[in-house]
C-alpha positions as CSV (number, residue, x, y, z in Angstrom):
1,M,72.7,104.4,52.0
2,G,74.9,107.3,50.8
3,I,74.5,111.0,51.3
4,V,73.9,112.9,48.2
5,T,75.6,116.3,48.0
6,R,75.1,119.0,45.5
7,S,77.9,120.0,43.3
8,N,79.1,123.5,44.2
9,A,80.0,124.1,40.5
10,L,76.5,123.3,39.4
11,S,74.9,125.9,41.7
12,Q,77.5,128.5,40.6
13,S,76.9,128.0,36.9
14,F,73.1,128.0,37.5
15,W,73.2,131.6,38.8
16,R,76.0,132.8,36.6
17,W,74.1,132.9,33.3
18,P,71.0,134.8,34.5
19,L,73.3,137.3,36.2
20,L,75.4,137.8,33.0
21,T,72.2,138.2,31.0
22,L,70.8,140.8,33.4
23,M,74.1,142.7,33.3
24,A,74.1,142.7,29.5
25,L,70.5,144.0,29.4
26,L,71.3,146.8,31.8
27,L,74.3,147.8,29.7
28,S,72.3,147.8,26.5
29,A,69.6,149.9,28.2
30,C,72.2,152.5,29.2
31,S,73.1,152.9,25.5
32,A,69.5,153.8,24.8
33,F,70.0,157.0,26.7
34,P,72.0,159.5,24.7
35,A,74.8,161.3,26.7
36,H,73.6,164.7,25.3
37,A,70.1,165.6,24.3
38,P,69.7,166.4,20.6
39,Q,69.6,170.0,19.5
40,V,66.5,171.1,17.7
41,Q,66.1,174.3,15.6
42,L,63.0,175.5,13.8
43,E,64.1,176.3,10.2
44,N,60.8,177.2,8.7
45,I,57.0,177.2,9.1
46,H,54.9,177.0,5.9
47,P,51.1,176.6,5.5
48,Q,49.8,173.3,4.1
49,T,46.0,173.8,4.3
50,L,44.1,176.9,5.5
51,G,40.6,176.7,6.7
52,L,38.3,179.0,8.7
53,V,38.3,176.8,11.8
54,S,41.5,174.7,11.3
55,Q,44.8,175.3,9.7
56,T,47.7,172.8,9.0
57,F,51.3,174.0,8.9
58,V,54.5,172.1,8.4
59,L,57.3,172.7,10.9
60,D,60.7,172.1,9.4
61,L,62.9,171.1,12.3
62,K,66.6,170.5,12.1
63,I,67.6,167.9,14.6
64,S,71.4,167.6,15.4
65,N,72.9,164.7,17.3
66,P,75.9,165.7,19.4
67,N,76.6,162.1,20.5
68,S,79.1,159.5,19.3
69,S,76.3,157.0,18.5
70,A,73.4,157.3,16.1
71,L,70.0,158.4,17.4
72,S,66.9,156.7,16.1
73,A,63.6,158.3,17.0
74,K,60.6,156.0,16.6
75,A,58.0,158.7,17.2
76,G,57.5,162.2,18.6
77,E,55.3,165.2,18.9
78,A,55.5,168.9,18.5
79,R,53.3,171.7,19.9
80,L,53.4,175.2,18.5
81,Y,52.9,178.0,21.0
82,V,52.5,181.6,19.9
83,Q,52.4,184.3,22.6
84,N,52.3,181.5,25.3
85,R,49.2,180.0,23.8
86,Q,49.1,176.5,22.2
87,V,47.9,177.0,18.7
88,A,48.9,173.7,16.9
89,F,49.8,170.1,17.7
90,G,51.3,167.4,15.5
91,L,52.9,164.0,15.6
92,L,56.1,162.8,14.0
93,S,54.7,160.5,11.2
94,K,57.7,158.3,10.5
95,P,60.9,157.1,12.2
96,V,64.0,159.3,12.0
97,H,67.6,158.1,12.0
98,I,70.2,160.8,12.9
99,P,73.9,159.7,12.4
100,A,76.5,160.3,15.1
101,Y,77.6,163.9,15.1
102,G,75.1,164.6,12.2
103,S,71.9,166.3,11.6
104,R,68.6,165.7,9.7
105,M,65.7,167.9,8.6
106,V,62.4,166.6,9.8
107,S,59.0,167.9,8.6
108,V,56.2,167.7,11.2
109,P,52.7,168.6,10.2
110,V,50.8,170.4,13.0
111,T,47.1,171.3,13.0
112,G,45.5,174.0,15.0
113,N,43.6,177.3,15.0
114,L,45.4,180.6,14.6
115,L,42.2,182.7,14.5
116,P,42.5,183.7,18.2
117,L,45.8,185.4,17.4
118,L,44.4,187.7,14.7
119,G,43.7,190.4,17.3
120,D,47.3,190.3,18.5
121,L,48.8,190.9,15.0
122,G,48.1,194.7,15.1
123,S,49.7,195.2,18.5
124,V,53.0,193.5,17.6
125,G,55.6,195.6,15.7
126,S,57.1,194.3,12.5
127,Q,60.6,194.3,13.9
128,Q,59.9,192.3,17.1
129,G,57.6,189.7,15.7
130,L,55.3,187.3,17.6
131,P,57.1,185.2,20.2
132,Y,56.8,181.5,19.6
133,A,57.9,178.2,21.2
134,V,57.9,174.7,19.8
135,K,57.9,172.1,22.6
136,G,57.9,168.4,22.1
137,Y,59.8,165.2,22.5
138,L,61.4,162.4,20.6
139,V,60.8,158.7,21.5
140,T,64.1,156.7,21.4
141,G,65.6,153.4,22.5
142,M,64.3,150.0,23.6
143,L,62.6,151.5,26.6
144,N,60.8,154.2,24.6
145,T,62.6,157.0,26.4
146,R,61.1,160.5,25.8
147,I,63.7,163.2,25.1
148,P,62.2,166.6,25.4
149,F,63.1,169.7,23.3
150,K,62.1,173.3,23.3
151,V,62.8,176.0,20.6
152,T,62.0,179.6,21.0
153,G,62.1,182.7,18.7
154,A,59.9,185.2,16.9
155,L,57.6,184.9,13.9
156,H,57.8,187.8,11.5
157,L,54.8,188.7,9.5
158,P,53.8,189.2,6.6
159,L,55.4,186.1,5.2
160,S,57.2,186.3,1.9
161,A,57.3,183.3,-0.4
162,N,60.9,182.5,-0.1
163,A,61.9,183.8,3.4
164,S,61.6,181.8,6.6
165,A,58.9,183.0,9.0
166,A,60.9,181.9,12.0
167,A,63.7,183.7,13.6
168,P,65.6,182.2,16.5
């Protein structure tokens, strides 16, 4: 009766492939996180539907990618705050692909109620405008990583037909 020994080479190869696969997954997950967060600017706000209780506006956001690899956002959201009060909320309705070192305009419809702000309009001077913030995030990568963004500025009223309401 002989003694059966395991081959050392077999046990090494058995563990080698799972470890290599795990390392490859970790490296690909690192590429899902951009080195620098995208830069977001509010280019324009324009009304889509106006109602007594609810209004829908379109936020035109310019998203710039400062990274050496493309950025693909599967989803996202945007919240419009005016004078530190949330007045509108919306979701990114379709995926966005931003090339490396490039930028893309994205339109996000937001719905809310601006009626509570009507009392504040008389107290704000035409030069200073209403302070606003757009806060949100983009969902990217295999791990659905949320990349937050925040844009601030002032809204100037009354709105003209061809001028932007937003000023950084």
